[in-house]
Each structure stands twice: as C-alpha cells, then as structure tokens.
C-alpha positions, 0 to 999 in steps of 0.5 A, spaced: 269 123 878 270 116 878 265 112 873 262 108 879 259 115 882 257 118 876 249 117 875 246 116 869 242 122 866 235 122 865 233 119 858 240 116 857 238 109 855 242 109 849 246 103 852 244 096 854 248 096 860 245 103 862 238 100 863 240 093 867 246 096 870 247 096 877 249 103 877 242 105 874 239 101 879 242 104 885 241 111 882 233 109 881 233 107 889 236 113 891 231 117 887 226 113 890 228 114 897 229 121 896 221 121 894 219 117 899 222 121 905 220 128 902 212 125 902 213 122 909 216 128 912 210 132 909 205 127 911 208 128 918 207 136 917 200 135 915 198 131 921 201 136 925 197 141 922 191 137 922 192 136 930 193 143 931 186 145 927 182 140 932 185 143 938 185 150 936 182 156 940 178 159 935 176 158 927 181 163 925 187 158 928 183 152 925 182 155 918 190 157 918 192 150 920 187 147 915 189 151 910 197 149 911 195 142 911 191 143 904 197 146 901 202 141 904 197 135 901 197 139 894 205 138 894 204 131 895 199 130 890 202 134 885 209 130 886 205 123 885 200 125 880 204 122 874 206 116 878 198 115 878 197 116 871 202 111 869 201 106 873 193 106 872 195 106 865 199 100 866 194 097 870 189 098 864 193 095 859 194 102 855 201 104 852 205 109 856 209 110 850 204 114 846 198 119 846 196 122 852 200 117 857 206 119 854 206 126 857 205 123 864 211 118 863 215 124 860 213 128 866 214 122 871 221 121 868 223 128 869 221 129 876 223 123 879 229 121 875 232 114 874 226 112 879 221 114 874 225 112 868 226 105 871 218 104 871 217 107 864 223 102 861 220 096 865 213 096 863 210 092 858 213 085 861 220 087 861 223 087 869 216 087 872 209 085 869 202 087 870 201 082 875 205 086 880 201 092 878 195 088 878 196 086 885 198 093 888 191 095 885 188 089 889 191 091 895 189 098 895 182 097 893 181 092 899 184 098 903 179 103 901 173 098 902 175 097 909 175 104 910 168 105 908 
C-alpha cells in the first residue's frame, strides 16, 4: 500500500506531521462523512416509522412503528453522546484531557477515528478556538427557543 493511501491510526499522534498533515485531515473528513451519512440514513428510517405510526390501522401497528423509531433513535443518540460531552466540556472551558471528560474524549476518539481525534487534538486554542464552539451553542439555543 502506498503512503498516500495509508490512514494514520487512532491515537497515533507521535509526529507533528500526523496532527497537521493533509493525510490526517483527509482521514478525519472521511470519518466525518461516514458518521453524518449513518446518522442521516437512520433519521430517514425514523421518519418513515413515525409516519407509519401516524397512519397505522391499530394500536399494535402504531406501537411497533414507534418502538422501531425509538430503537433507531437510540442508536443515533449513542453515536453522538460523546461528541455532546466533549463539545459541552469545551464550551464550559473544562479540561477534556483529564478527569471525567477524558473518558468521553477517549471514547469519542475510539468510536469516530480521526474525526474524533481531530476534535480532541484541536481543543484549547490549537486549530479552532472556543469561539467556534460558543457560536455553535448560540445557534442551537436560538433554534431551541424558536421551537417553543
């Protein structure tokens, strides 16, 4: 296998080229695309089951469709729970490299490959600063307030 197609491994950040290298960024983007695609496809399946529950002929069918929608939603929630923990800790100016947050950071890295590694390695003012996270939280809060 050529060096250009070789993906850096999870947790392999011993060289400075790895953290800032083009190969690492490509790998992180591939991992991000894979995650977003999985979540999106699951969301379509949730929507299908919810629509089927609304138009179901009886309570048994409604219950089956709602149960399936909740099962799929649970997978999505599990997939992103560590992102939520890590990004919330960054927003709260907490150290993600020790204590309770370290476990969430390590799980994020192991579950999402270099996408998780990128987030973990770039907190604390390296590649992105708290402004990016703060702005995202503000946008989410505005959206939540408009839904009420």
